[in-house]
C-alpha positions in Angstrom: 16.2 -22.1 -27.3 13.9 -20.7 -24.6 12.1 -17.4 -24.9 14.4 -14.4 -24.3 14.5 -12.9 -20.8 14.6 -9.2 -20.3 16.5 -7.9 -17.3 17.9 -4.6 -16.2 21.7 -4.5 -15.7 21.3 -3.2 -12.1 19.0 -6.2 -11.2 21.4 -8.6 -12.8 24.6 -7.5 -11.1 22.9 -7.1 -7.7 21.6 -10.7 -7.9 25.1 -12.0 -8.7 27.4 -9.8 -6.6 25.4 -8.2 -3.8 26.5 -9.4 -0.4 26.5 -8.6 3.3 23.8 -7.6 5.7 20.6 -5.6 6.0 21.4 -2.6 8.1 18.7 0.2 8.0 21.1 2.6 9.8 22.9 3.1 6.5 19.9 3.6 4.2 19.4 7.3 3.5 15.6 7.7 3.1 16.0 11.0 1.2 18.5 9.4 -1.3 16.0 9.7 -4.1 16.1 13.5 -4.0 19.6 14.1 -2.7 21.1 11.4 -4.9 19.4 12.9 -8.0 20.7 16.4 -7.1 24.3 15.2 -6.6 24.2 13.2 -9.8 23.0 16.3 -11.7 25.7 18.5 -10.0 28.4 16.3 -11.5 26.7 15.9 -14.8 26.5 19.7 -15.2 30.3 19.7 -15.2 30.5 17.5 -18.3 32.2 19.1 -21.3 30.5 19.6 -24.6 30.0 16.4 -26.5 29.8 14.2 -23.4 26.4 12.4 -22.8 24.4 11.9 -19.6 21.6 9.5 -18.7 22.1 7.3 -21.8 19.8 4.3 -22.3 21.7 1.2 -23.5 20.4 -2.2 -24.5 21.7 -5.4 -26.2 21.3 -9.2 -26.5 23.7 -11.7 -25.1 23.4 -15.5 -25.4 24.3 -17.7 -22.4 23.8 -21.4 -22.8 20.3 -21.7 -24.4 19.0 -18.5 -22.8 19.0 -15.2 -24.7 19.3 -12.3 -22.4 18.0 -8.8 -23.3 20.1 -6.5 -21.2 19.1 -2.9 -20.7 19.8 0.0 -18.4 20.6 3.7 -18.2 24.2 4.7 -17.5 25.0 8.0 -15.7 27.4 9.3 -18.3 29.7 8.8 -21.3 32.9 10.8 -21.7 34.6 11.3 -25.1 38.3 12.2 -25.1 39.8 12.0 -28.6 39.9 8.2 -29.2 39.0 7.3 -25.7 35.5 6.5 -24.6 34.6 6.1 -20.9 31.4 5.1 -19.2 30.8 6.7 -15.8 28.8 5.3 -13.0 28.0 7.8 -10.2 27.1 6.7 -6.6 26.2 9.1 -3.8 27.2 7.9 -0.3 26.5 9.0 3.3 29.9 7.4 4.3 33.1 9.3 4.5 34.8 9.4 1.1 38.2 8.6 2.6 36.9 5.1 3.7 36.2 4.1 0.1 39.4 2.4 -1.3 38.5 0.7 -4.5 34.7 0.7 -5.0 32.0 -2.0 -4.7 32.1 -5.0 -7.0 28.4 -4.5 -7.7 29.1 -0.9 -8.9 32.1 -2.0 -11.0 30.0 -4.8 -12.6 27.2 -2.3 -13.4 29.7 0.0 -15.2 31.3 -3.0 -17.0 28.0 -4.2 -18.4 27.2 -0.7 -19.6 30.6 -0.4 -21.2 30.2 -3.8 -22.9 26.9 -2.8 -24.5 28.3 0.5 -25.6 31.5 -1.0 -27.0 29.4 -3.6 -29.0 27.1 -0.9 -30.3 29.9 1.4 -31.4 32.4 -1.3 -32.5 35.0 -0.3 -30.0 38.1 -2.5 -29.3 38.6 -1.0 -25.8 36.7 1.3 -23.4 37.1 2.8 -20.0 34.9 2.6 -16.9 34.9 5.4 -14.3 33.3 4.8 -10.9 32.7 8.1 -9.1 31.6 8.4 -5.5 30.2 11.7 -4.1 29.8 12.2 -0.3 26.4 13.5 0.7 27.5 16.0 3.3 30.7 17.5 1.8 30.0 16.8 -1.9 33.6 15.7 -2.2 34.2 13.1 -4.9 36.6 10.2 -5.4 36.9 8.4 -8.8 38.4 5.1 -9.9 39.2 4.3 -13.5 40.0 1.1 -15.5 40.3 0.4 -19.2 39.1 -2.9 -20.7 39.4 -4.6 -24.0 36.2 -5.9 -25.6 37.5 -9.4 -25.0 37.9 -8.8 -21.3 34.4 -7.3 -21.0 33.0 -10.3 -23.0 34.5 -12.7 -20.5 33.2 -10.6 -17.5 29.7 -10.3 -18.8 29.6 -14.0 -19.8 30.7 -15.0 -16.3 27.9 -12.8 -14.8 25.3 -14.3 -17.1 26.5 -17.9 -16.3 26.0 -17.2 -12.6 22.5 -15.9 -13.3 21.5 -18.5 -15.9 20.2 -21.2 -13.5 17.9 -18.6 -12.0 16.8 -17.4 -15.4 16.1 -20.9 -16.5 13.9 -21.4 -13.5 11.9 -18.2 -14.2 11.5 -19.1 -17.9 10.4 -22.7 -17.1 7.8 -21.3 -14.6 6.6 -18.8 -17.2 6.3 -21.5 -19.8 4.2 -23.7 -17.5 2.0 -20.8 -16.5 1.2 -19.8 -20.1 0.3 -23.5 -21.0 -1.9 -23.8 -17.9 -3.8 -20.6 -18.7 -4.9 -21.8 -22.1 -7.4 -24.4 -20.8 -8.1 -22.7 -17.4 -11.8 -22.8 -16.6 -13.9 -20.9 -14.0 -13.6 -22.9 -10.8 -17.4 -23.3 -10.1 -20.1 -25.2 -12.0 -22.0 -22.0 -12.8 -21.7 -18.3 -12.4 -23.8 -16.4 -9.8 -26.1 -13.7 -10.9 -24.1 -10.8 -12.3 -20.8 -12.7 -11.8 -20.2 -13.6 -15.5 -20.9 -10.0 -16.5 -18.4 -8.7 -14.0 -15.7 -11.2 -15.1 -16.3 -10.2 -18.7 -16.0 -6.5 -17.9 -12.7 -7.1 -16.0 -11.3 -9.2 -18.9 -12.3 -6.6 -21.5 -10.7 -3.8 -19.3 -7.4 -5.6 -18.9 -7.2 -6.6 -22.6 -7.9 -3.0 -23.7 -5.5 -1.5 -21.0 -8.3 0.6 -19.5 -9.6 1.3 -16.0 -12.8 0.0 -14.5 -14.8 1.2 -11.5 -17.2 -1.6 -10.4 -19.9 -1.6 -7.8 -20.5 -5.3 -7.2 -22.7 -6.0 -4.2 -22.1 -8.7 -1.6 -22.7 -12.1 -2.9 -21.4 -11.4 -6.4 -18.1 -13.2 -5.7 -15.9 -10.2 -6.5 -12.6 -11.8 -5.7 -12.8 -14.8 -8.1 -14.6 -12.6 -10.6 -11.7 -10.2 -10.8 -8.7 -12.6 -10.3 -9.9 -15.3 -12.8 -10.3 -12.9 -15.8 -7.0 -11.1 -14.9 -5.1 -14.4 -14.9 -6.8 -15.5 -18.2 -5.7 -12.2 -19.7 -2.1 -13.2 -18.9 -2.5 -15.6 -21.9 -2.7 -12.5 -24.0 0.7 -11.3 -22.7 -0.4 -9.3 -19.6 2.3 -10.5 -17.3 1.6 -9.5 -13.7 -1.0 -8.4 -11.2 -1.2 -6.8 -7.8 -4.3 -7.5 -5.6 -4.3 -4.6 -3.1 -6.6 -4.1 -0.1 -6.9 -2.5 3.3 -7.8 -5.6 5.3 -5.7 -8.7 6.2 -8.8 -10.9 6.0 -9.4 -9.9 2.4 -5.9 -11.1 1.5 -6.8 -14.5 2.8 -9.9 -14.5 0.5 -7.6 -13.8 -2.5 -5.3 -16.7 -1.5 -8.3 -19.0 -1.3 -9.4 -17.9 -4.8 -6.0 -18.7 -6.2 -6.2 -22.2 -4.5 -9.4 -22.8 -6.5 -7.7 -21.8 -9.7 -4.8 -24.0 -8.9 -7.3 -26.8 -8.5 -8.4 -26.2 -12.1 -4.8 -26.6 -13.2 -3.3 -23.1 -13.0 0.6 -23.1 -12.7 1.2 -19.7 -11.3 3.2 -18.0 -8.5 2.0 -15.4 -6.0 3.3 -13.9 -2.8 1.4 -12.2 0.1 3.3 -9.3 1.7 2.9 -8.9 5.4 4.0 -5.7 7.2 7.5 -5.7 8.6 6.4 -5.3 12.2 3.9 -8.1 12.0 6.1 -10.7 10.3 9.4 -10.0 12.1 10.8 -13.0 14.1 12.5 -10.8 16.8 11.0 -9.2 19.8 11.9 -5.8 18.5 12.1 -4.8 14.8 15.7 -3.7 14.7 17.1 -4.4 11.2 20.8 -4.5 12.2 23.2 -7.4 11.9 24.4 -7.1 15.5 20.8 -7.7 16.8 19.2 -9.9 14.1 20.6 -13.1 12.7 18.1 -12.8 9.8 19.5 -9.5 8.8 23.1 -10.5 9.3 24.5 -11.9 6.0 21.0 -11.6 4.3 22.4 -10.9 0.9 24.8 -13.9 1.1 21.9 -16.3 1.4 18.9 -14.7 -0.3 19.6 -16.1 -3.8 19.4 -19.7 -2.6 16.3 -18.9 -0.7 14.6 -17.4 -3.8 15.5 -20.3 -6.0 14.3 -22.8 -3.3 10.9 -21.2 -2.8 10.2 -20.5 -6.5 11.1 -24.1 -7.3 8.8 -25.7 -4.7 5.9 -23.3 -4.0 3.1 -21.6 -5.9 0.8 -19.7 -3.5 3.3 -18.2 -1.2 1.4 -17.2 2.0 2.7 -15.6 5.2 3.1 -19.1 6.7 5.2 -20.4 3.8 7.3 -17.2 3.8 8.0 -17.7 7.5 8.9 -21.4 7.0 11.4 -20.8 4.2 12.8 -17.6 5.9 13.7 -19.7 9.0 15.1 -22.5 6.8 17.5 -20.1 5.0 17.9 -17.6 7.9 16.7 -14.6 6.0 14.5 -11.6 7.0 10.9 -12.7 6.1 9.8 -9.2 5.2 12.7 -8.4 2.8 12.3 -12.0 1.5 8.7 -11.3 0.5 9.7 -7.9 -1.1 12.4 -9.6 -3.2 9.9 -12.2 -4.2 7.3 -9.6 -5.2 9.5 -8.7 -8.3 9.8 -12.3 -9.4 6.3 -13.8 -9.1 3.2 -13.5 -11.3 0.9 -11.9 -8.7 1.3 -10.0 -5.4 -1.3 -9.7 -2.6 -0.6 -6.7 -0.4 -1.8 -3.6 1.4 -2.7 -0.4 -0.5 0.4 1.4 0.7 2.8 -0.8 -1.3 1.3 0.8 -4.4 -0.2 4.2 -3.4 1.8 5.5 -0.5 4.9 7.5 -1.7 6.7 6.7 1.6 6.7 2.9 1.3 5.7 1.9 -2.2 7.7 -0.7 -4.1 10.4 1.6 -5.5 12.2 -0.9 -7.7 9.2 -1.3 -10.0 9.9 1.1 -12.8 7.3 2.4 -15.2 8.2 -0.3 -17.8 7.4 -3.0 -15.2 4.1 -1.2 -14.4 3.2 -1.2 -18.1 2.7 -5.0 -17.9 0.9 -5.0 -14.5 -2.8 -4.9 -13.6 -3.9 -3.4 -10.4 -6.9 -5.0 -8.6 -8.0 -2.6 -5.9 -10.4 -4.5 -3.5 -12.8 -2.7 -1.1 -11.9 0.4 -3.1 -14.2 2.6 -1.0 -11.5 2.4 1.7 -8.9 3.9 -0.6 -10.5 7.4 -0.3 -9.8 7.7 3.4 -6.5 5.9 3.2 -5.6 8.1 0.3 -6.1 11.2 2.4 -3.9 9.7 5.1 -1.2 8.6 2.7 -1.0 12.0 1.0 -0.9 14.0 4.3 1.9 14.5 6.8 2.5 16.4 10.0 5.2 17.6 12.4 5.2 18.8 16.0 7.5 21.5 17.5 7.8 19.5 20.7 9.3 16.5 18.9 12.2 18.7 17.7 12.7 20.2 21.2 12.9 16.8 22.7 15.6 15.6 20.3 17.6 18.8 20.8 17.6 18.3 24.6 18.8 14.7 24.1 21.9 15.9 22.2 23.0 19.3 23.5 26.6 18.6 22.6 25.9 17.7 18.9 26.7 21.0 17.1 25.4 20.4 13.6 22.2 18.7 14.7 21.6 21.3 17.3 22.0 24.2 14.8 19.6 22.6 12.3 17.0 22.0 15.0 17.3 25.6 16.3 16.5 26.9 12.8 13.4 24.6 12.7 12.3 25.8 16.1 12.7 29.4 15.1 10.4 28.7 12.1 7.8 27.1 14.4 8.0 30.1 16.7 7.6 32.6 13.9 4.6 30.6 12.5 3.0 30.6 16.0 3.4 34.4 16.4 2.1 35.2 12.9 -1.3 36.8 12.5 -3.2 35.1 9.8 -5.0 32.0 8.8 -4.3 28.7 10.3 -5.5 27.0 7.0 -3.2 28.1 4.2 -2.9 27.3 0.5 0.9 27.3 0.5 3.6 25.5 2.5 5.9 27.6 4.7 9.1 27.5 2.5 11.4 28.7 5.3 10.4 25.8 7.5 10.8 23.4 4.6 14.3 24.6 3.9 15.4 24.2 7.5 13.9 20.7 7.5 16.0 19.7 4.4 19.2 20.8 6.2 18.2 18.7 9.3 17.7 15.6 7.0 21.1 15.9 5.4 22.9 16.3 8.8 20.8 13.4 10.3 21.7 11.1 7.4 25.4 11.9 7.7 25.3 10.8 11.4 23.2 7.7 10.7 25.5 6.7 7.9 28.6 7.0 10.0 27.3 4.5 12.6 29.3 4.1 15.8 26.5 5.1 18.1 22.9 4.0 18.9 20.3 6.6 18.1 17.2 6.4 20.3 13.7 5.8 19.1 12.7 9.5 19.5 15.4 10.5 17.1 14.6 7.8 14.5 10.9 8.5 14.7 11.5 12.2 14.1 13.8 11.4 11.2 11.2 9.3 9.5 8.5 11.9 10.2 10.5 14.7 8.5 11.3 12.4 5.5 7.6 11.8 5.2 6.8 15.5 5.5 9.3 16.4 2.7 8.0 13.6 0.4 4.4 14.8 0.8 5.5 18.4 0.3 6.6 17.5 -3.2 3.0 16.5 -3.9 1.4 19.7 -2.6 -1.3 21.0 -4.8 -4.6 22.9 -4.8 -6.1 19.8 -3.2 -3.9 20.3 -0.2 -3.8 22.7 2.7 -1.1 23.7 5.1 -2.9 23.5 8.5 -1.5 25.0 11.7 -2.8 23.6 15.1 -1.9 25.7 18.1 -2.0 24.8 21.8 -0.5 26.5 24.9 2.6 24.4 24.9 3.0 23.1 21.3 2.5 23.7 17.6 1.7 21.2 14.9 1.9 21.8 11.2 0.2 19.5 8.8 0.1 19.0 5.0 -3.5 17.9 4.7 -4.8 16.2 1.6 -8.5 17.2 1.0 -9.1 15.3 -2.2 -6.9 12.3 -3.1 -8.4 11.7 -6.5 -5.7 13.2 -8.7 -2.9 11.5 -6.8 -4.7 8.1 -6.9 -5.1 8.5 -10.7 -1.5 9.6 -11.1 -0.2 6.5 -9.3 -2.5 4.2 -11.2 -1.9 5.7 -14.7 1.5 4.0 -15.5 0.0 0.5 -14.8 -1.4 -1.5 -17.7 -4.9 -1.6 -16.2 -6.7 -0.7 -12.9 -9.8 -2.4 -11.5 -11.4 -0.5 -8.6 -14.2 -2.7 -7.1 -16.3 -2.8 -3.9 -19.7 -3.9 -2.7 -20.3 -0.3 -1.6 -19.2 2.2 -4.2 -22.4 4.0 -3.3 -23.3 6.7 -4.1 -21.3 5.7 -7.2 -20.7 9.3 -8.5 -19.0 10.2 -5.3 -16.6 7.3 -5.3 -16.0 7.5 -9.0 -14.8 11.1 -8.6 -12.8 10.5 -5.3 -11.0 7.5 -6.8 -9.9 9.5 -9.9 -12.4 8.2 -12.5 -12.6 10.0 -15.8 -14.7 10.1 -19.0 -12.4 7.5 -20.6 -12.9 4.9 -17.8 -15.4 2.1 -17.7 -18.1 1.9 -15.1 -19.9 -1.2 -14.0 -22.9 -1.4 -11.6 -24.9 -4.6 -11.0 -27.8 -5.2 -8.6 -27.5 -7.5 -5.6 -27.7 -11.2 -6.4 -29.8 -11.8 -3.3 -33.6 -11.6 -3.2 -35.4 -8.8 -1.3 -37.2 -11.4 0.7 -33.9 -12.4 2.3 -33.9 -9.1 4.2 -36.4 -8.0 6.9 -35.5 -4.3 7.0 -36.9 -2.1 9.7 -36.3 1.6 10.4 -36.9 2.9 13.9 -37.0 6.7 13.8 -35.3 7.6 17.1 -32.8 10.5 17.1 -29.2 9.5 17.7 -27.9 13.1 17.4 -25.4 14.0 20.1 -27.7 16.5 21.8 -30.4 13.9 22.1 -28.4 10.8 23.1 -29.0 10.9 26.8 -32.7 11.3 26.3 -33.1 8.7 23.6 -30.7 6.0 24.9 -33.4 4.1 26.9 -35.6 3.9 23.8 -32.7 2.6 21.7 -31.7 -0.1 24.2 -35.4 -1.1 24.4 -35.5 -1.3 20.6 -32.5 -3.6 20.7 -34.1 -5.8 23.3 -37.4 -5.9 21.5 -35.7 -6.9 18.2 -33.7 -9.7 19.8 -36.5 -11.2 21.8 -38.8 -11.1 18.7 -36.3 -12.9 16.4 -33.6 -14.7 18.5 -30.2 -15.5 17.2 -26.7 -14.1 17.0 -26.6 -10.3 16.5 -24.1 -7.6 15.7 -25.0 -4.1 16.9 -23.0 -1.2 15.5 -22.5 2.3 17.1 -20.8 5.4 15.8 -18.2 5.5 18.6 -16.8 3.5 21.5 -18.2 6.0 24.0 -21.7 5.7 22.6 -21.4 1.9 22.4 -20.3 1.7 26.0 -23.1 3.9 27.2 -25.6 1.6 25.4 -24.0 -1.5 26.8 -24.2 -0.1 30.3 -27.9 0.9 29.9 -28.9 -2.4 28.3 -31.3 -4.6 30.4 -29.2 -7.7 30.1 -31.5 -9.6 32.3 -34.2 -9.4 29.7 -31.9 -11.0 27.1 -31.2 -14.8 27.1 -27.8 -14.2 25.4 -24.1 -13.7 26.0 -23.1 -10.1 25.3 -19.6 -9.3 24.1 -18.2 -5.9 23.2 -15.4 -4.7 20.9 -12.4 -3.2 22.7 -10.1 -0.6 21.2 -6.9 -1.8 19.5 -7.8 -5.5 19.6 -4.9 -7.7 18.5 -5.4 -10.5 15.9 -6.1 -13.2 18.5 -8.7 -11.1 20.3 -10.5 -10.4 17.0 -10.5 -14.1 16.1 -11.9 -14.9 19.6 -14.7 -12.3 19.2 -15.7 -13.7 15.8 -15.4 -17.2 17.1 -18.3 -16.6 19.5 -20.6 -16.4 16.5 -21.5 -20.1 16.1 -24.7 -21.5 14.8 -24.8 -24.3 17.5 -24.5 -22.1 20.6 -26.7 -23.0 23.6 -27.2 -19.2 24.1 -27.1 -16.7 21.3 -24.4 -14.0 21.3 -24.9 -10.3 20.9 -21.8 -8.4 19.8 -21.4 -4.7 20.2 -19.1 -3.2 17.6 -18.1 0.2 16.1 -19.2 1.4 12.7 -16.3 1.5 10.3 -14.3 -0.7 12.6 -12.7 -4.1 12.3 -16.0 -6.1 12.4 -17.9 -3.9 10.0 -16.4 -5.3 6.8 -14.5 -8.2 5.4 -16.0 -10.8 7.7 -18.2 -13.7 6.6 -20.8 -15.1 9.2 -22.9 -17.2 7.0 -26.2 -19.0 7.8 -27.2 -19.0 11.5 -23.8 -17.6 12.6 -25.5 -14.2 12.2 -29.3 -13.6 12.3 -29.5 -9.9 12.8 -27.7 -6.6 12.4 -28.7 -3.4 14.1 -27.1 -0.1 13.1 -27.5 2.8 15.6 -27.0 6.1 13.8 -26.0 7.2 10.3 -22.3 6.9 10.8 -21.4 10.6 10.4 -17.7 11.3 11.1 -17.1 13.4 14.2 -16.9 17.1 13.3 -13.3 18.3 13.1 -11.2 20.9 11.5 -10.2 18.5 8.7 -13.8 17.5 8.0 -14.7 21.2 7.8 -11.9 21.8 5.4 -13.2 19.0 3.1 -16.7 20.5 3.4 -15.6 24.0 2.5 -13.4 22.8 -0.4 -16.3 21.0 -2.1 -18.7 23.8 -1.4 -16.4 26.1 -3.2 -16.4 23.8 -6.2 -20.2 24.0 -6.3 -20.8 20.6 -4.8 -22.6 19.6 -1.6 -19.6 19.8 0.8 -21.5 18.4 3.8 -22.4 15.3 1.8 -18.8 14.8 0.7 -17.4 15.4 4.2 -20.0 13.7 6.3 -23.0 12.0 4.8 -21.4 9.8 2.1 -18.5 8.5 4.3 -21.0 7.9 7.1 -23.5 6.0 5.0 -20.7 3.8 3.6 -20.0 2.6 7.1 -23.7 1.8 7.4 -23.7 -0.2 4.1 -20.6 -2.1 5.1 -22.0 -3.0 8.5 -25.4 -4.0 7.2 -23.7 -6.0 4.5 -22.5 -8.5 7.2 -26.0 -9.9 7.3 -26.7 -11.7 4.0 -23.7 -13.5 2.7 -25.2 -16.4 0.6 -28.3 -17.4 -1.3 -29.5 -19.3 1.8 -29.1 -16.5 4.4 -32.1 -14.8 5.9 -32.0 -12.0 8.5 -33.2 -8.9 10.3 -31.7 -5.5 9.6 -32.8 -2.6 11.8 -31.6 1.0 11.2 -32.2 3.2 14.2 -32.2 6.9 13.4 -35.0 9.3 12.3 -32.8 10.7 9.5 -33.3 7.4 7.5 -36.8 8.6 6.7 -35.7 12.0 5.3 -35.6 12.3 1.4 -31.8 12.4 1.3 -31.2 9.3 3.3 -34.1 7.4 1.7 -32.6 8.1 -1.7 -29.2 6.7 -0.5 -30.5 3.4 0.8 -29.4 0.3 -1.1 -32.0 -1.0 -3.5 -32.4 -4.2 -1.5 -33.1 -2.2 1.7 -35.8 0.0 0.3 -38.6 -2.4 1.1 -38.6 -1.5 4.7 -41.2 -1.1 7.4 -41.3 1.8 9.8 -41.2 0.8 13.5 -43.2 3.0 15.8 
């Protein structure tokens, strides 16, 4: 007999019975809160002795597979000798249109009833399927009584339909565990510091702890974290997520898995690509009338899952697209379904940390067996602030109201919201508040329920403006549920509009809260510097491990120069000729390919225009705003070691070319950083500064200096990528010679010369 397979009843019945098409018009995004409220409303009416939210489990043998079934049923009613299991489903559809209930829902209730009947030794048991309409809260119930023999046949049939898939999963798991036993590090030797990092990761995973690791460029962070995590699977740690902010870093993770596969690893992973990027259609409209990959998706997805899991191991975007076309299924939803079935997932931060798009089907029990690998973790601070913030504009509601003057319910709900906006605009008081406006929030909740009723009914096409507003208010409500002392309610006024924003000042507690249910979390980056700042901002605590190692590269590989010219905004016009002359002098003294980084597009363009291009025997290229993937690749493609004329690339600090790119050897000979990377002064940066000042910390450093210097470290880190690399690093700004900035410089940059 094979090892037992644990599966939730919901997952089981949806695999066997779910059918039809993807149609996002009918997915109520607030269902998590509204559905819970409606469930609780019905459960409050239960009589004494009835039970609600009852966890059930049991074992059932099908062929040579032992299934461990489990799940939580909504309710159990006891009437004299009769026992009835109730399954409650909220719906945006009119209750009158539901005639007999969904087969998936019946099967869920039947499985719960079977487990309960076996547990209590019942000869017969009832199942009640209750639907409750979201808008009216009217209910409709269907009831059926089963003998234990009937339920045994039903459950056996369900398991027989699932057994081929279960057998595939168990076989893959068996092969994986065998392959891990003898898996070796895929290089002849470890780099300096690499073995220590791998050991720290393995210890952290085995002990179910969290690790914050600063591992400089050249350490080989990706393989040093993935290899020990996979090895720990041999100790029963069953899954990992490799999350990052950059597409290129996901490719590096895939390459590391290829190396491990070359060492004999039998293991399955999937890379998730954003819906808009991977969609096969011109427009991302997930409706069966428009998209053949959405139409009938659930009728074909099981075959597509079995096919790819039988034949592929490292499931990249290209492989997903190939199989999605073969089986005519949506590539994005396909990758999401696969993410629950594979050993490892490579994806963006938001699938774990963003409450609006995170993988909702992964319950806390699934997280208990999962390790998080958070690459380039310095990026998660800024992304965390974005993910835990949300805003709404009065003008967006006014526009939708004008589009539908005849729509009574929608109109009334928007009128209430606009009144709240007008009241807020007229109020005397602070525009930065410690509490959300509850009246506005209540009116928004009413708008959501009315909007979802209309979306659920179908029969009309809702324009982009309405759909965007709907998603924005859902986001606003979700973030409002996270509001804490680390948030502010910010009001931005203008002559013709008003914007309200829930702004996250410090994401550390929320990041820690998200990571806590997971078995283990590894936060790592080449630039968690200063370490104390990132340790705090990423939710580190006394119980967590810290790991800092020096750069594996020699100081002699860097030729660091500091040119103390002011780049402050007030001095820029005066000092720009000196800066461009410094660039020309550096290039002409040490020719090769260069990247030159500026704090903004405007500053970069001014320098580009002032540059004496005639004095440079080079091709000069410049980063454009919002470059698409092909344009980025073309930009980087210019950096070749065998060019007749070198290339000088102008780029933006903190932008797409300042991290996650490898230009080894003569592909890059020099990096020049103009400025110290300070974020532009803004209301939000000032809120951050004031918040940390009030806590007794240096608010200016938290809001400006540390985020700015991280951009500098990342940009300078493009230069030395291997033991053979040599290059010039020039930092242009007089602040680099002040005590604060000198203390912040990376150790390998401190042997600098001052250029006069």
